[in-house]
N, C-alpha and C positions, 0 to 999 in steps of 0.2 A: 319189701324194703329192708335192706341189711343195715343195721345200726350199730355203731360202736360208741361207747362212752370212753373218751380218751382223757385220762387224768395225768396231770404233770405239774411241774414246778417243784420248789423245795418242800421237802417233807418236814413240817415243823410240829404238827399236832401229835398228841399221844395216839396210840393205836385204837383206843376206845372211840375217840372222836372220828378217826378215819373210818372205822367200821360202820359207825352210824351214817356218815356221809355217803359211803359207797352203797349201803343198804337202801337209803332213800333214793339214790339215783337208779339203782337196779329195780326197785319197785315202780319207779316212774316210767322206766323204759324196759319193760319186762322181757323183750326179745333181744335186747342188746348184749353184746359182749363188752367186757371192761378191759381196756388196755392201759397199762400203767407205764409211764415214763419216769425213771428215777436217775438223778445224776449219779455218775459212777462213784463219786466220793461218799455217797450215802448208801453204798451197797450193803452195809450192815443192817439196813432196815428191810431188805428184800424178803427175808424169811418170814417176818411178821405180815408182810403185805401180800405175798404171792398166794396165800390161801384165800384171799378176799377178791382176787381178780382172775381173769382168764389168761392174761399174759403180762409179763414184766420185761421191760427193755431198759438196760443200763446205757446211759448216754453220757459221753464226756462233756463236761461243761465248756461252752465255747469261750473263746477269748474275744472280748469286745474292744475294738481298736478305735472307737470314736465315741463322742457324746451325741446321742440321737437328737437332742434338742438344740444344743449349741451349734452343732455342725449342719443343722437344717432349720435355720431361724425363720425362713419364710414358707415352710412346708404347709402350715395351717394358720390362717389369719384369725381364727376364733380366739376369744380371751382365755378359754380353757387351756389352749396350747401356749399362748403368749405368756401366761402367768408362770409357766415352767421356766421360761427364759429369764424372767425377773427374779425368780427364786431358785437358782441352781442348787442341785443336791447330788451328792456322790452316788446315791442309789439310782438316779436316772440312767446311769451308764449300764445298769444291769436289766433295764426294763424291756429290752428286745429279746432277752433270753427265753421268755415265755413263748414267743413266736418261733424261735429257733428250735426249741425242744419239740414243739408241736410239729414243726416242719420235718424233723428227723423221724418222728412217728408216722407222719403221713407218707414219707418215702417208703416205709416198710409195709404199710397197710392200705395204701390207696387203691389197690385192686381188689380188696376183700370186702369193702363196705360201700354203701350209697350215701349214708348220712352220718355225720360225726357230731356228738355232743361233747363239747370241750368243757372241762371243769378243772379246778384246782383241787389239791388235797383238802384244802380248808373251805371248800364250797358246800354250803348246806342249803338244801332245797325244801320246799314246803310239802305237806302231805295232802292227800285227797284232792289233787289237782290233775287235770288231764293234760299232762305234758306231751303225750304222744300226738296230740293235735298239732303241736308246733313242729314236730318232725315231718308230719305230712304237709303242713303249710310250707315249710322250707323247700320241699321237693316240688310242690304243685304250683307255687306262684311263678317262678322260683324266687327265693330271697333268703338272705342270711337273717337269723333270728337271735336277738340278744335278750336275755331275761335276767333282771336284777333289781334289787331295791335301790332307792335313793334316799339317803338319810334325812334330807330336808323336806321330803314329801311322803313317799310311800314306803314305810319302814317294815311292814309285815311281809313275811314270805308265805303266808297262808292264803293270800289272795293275789290276783293278777289283773292288771288293767292296761290296755294299749294306750300309749301316749304319743308315739311318733313313728314315722316311716319315711320312705323315699318320696312319698307324695306330699309330705309335710315335714320338711327337714329341720325340725327344731326339737330340742328337748324343752318342751313347754308344758307347764301344768298350772292348775288352779287350786287354791286353798279349798279344802273340803267344805268349810263352813261359810266362807265369805265370797267364794268364786273369784277372788282377786288373784291375778296372775302373779305367781311367786318367782318363776324363772322363765326366761326366754333366751335361749342360746342356740345359734346355728350349730348344727351337729355334724362334724366330720370325725366321729368316733363311735366305736362300739363299746359300750360299757362292759368291762370284763370282770366285775366283782361277783358275777353270778355264773350263768352258763351261756355259751355261744353254740348255736346249732347251725351247721353249714353242710352243704352238699360236698361230697368228696371232689366232684368235678370243679368246684369253685376254688379249690386250694391249689395254687401254682407253686410247686416246690422250687422250680428254676427261678421264678420271680423273687422268692424270698431270699435265696442264695445270692442272686445278683444284687439285690438291694443292700443286703448285708455287706457283701464284698466291696461295694461302692460307697459305703457309709451313708446309705440313703434309707435304710429300713427304720421306720419310726417306732417309738416306744409305746408299750402298753395299748390302751384303747385306740390310740391313733394308728398304731401299726396294724391292729386287727381290722380297722376300717380300710386302711391302705390295701390290704390283701383281699379281704372278703367282701368289699364293696367296690372300691375303685378298680381292683384287679380282676373283677369278674366281667362277664359279657353282659349281664343283666343290670348291674349296679343297683340292686334293690336290697333293702334291709327293713327290718321291723324291730323296734325296741318295746318290750313290755315291762312295766314297773311291777315290782313285787316278785314272788315266786322263788327267789334264790338270793343268797348273799354270802359274804365271808363269815365263817363260823363265829368269830369273836364279836361280830356286830349283830347277831341274832337278838332281837329284843326279848325282854324277860317274859312277856305274855306268850310269845311263840316258843321260847325254851321250855316253859312249863308244859305246854301241850306236847312237845317232842320228847319229854322225859320218859313217858311210857314206852315209846318206840326205842329209845336208847337202851332201856333195860332189857328189851327183847334182843336187840342187836349185840349187846355185850355178853353173850352167853358163853364165850370161850375164855 
């Protein structure tokens, strides 16, 4: 199984944090190559990054000609989507870019790999977890796998627990102490604040381009679901709580454990 860790979106964090994040990903998927997508306006950061990855691709930032929520008000009926319409934000217009940059990278590498681990530059994953099992699961079910924390429930990246799948299409969980249900929401989204693992054959570059050109590509987690669940032949997905999150939201107890790894990674 040929695996690529595909990292993209805006490079915000200092190189020390990026080095840690890439090291953790590389340790978790030891046979994988790391492919980096960088917006061409950030080309001054290439020299710092190219020593940490196997390949770097500069990509022109796309022009977004529509608002993915306002122009698609009935795309998803769930409250997670509808609340975006009630609280419009200028940044919503930029939330399809993460899919578009991934699409450009897939166009270049879709013949070279079987499984893709999609991450952001500011994605931090846990240690001492068997992430390779999810790459195999992705291929064998087959299904798209999303792994990330949820701040209202499972905050640690050092453990993982399954909470939802195509067989039970809800983001539903219970309080650890009282077993009281905290959240129950129909799920037509792939949470994207951690990592997304998908088969190369499940990514349809033509579909992404067509939806974008027709102002129908949805934003963020709804767009990932649109392509990697609705857009596949199997329509299967699994979400696992824990395991990965955005660097700035790593809880203090996890940060303390990661510090010794960070000191090893920042040797340059």
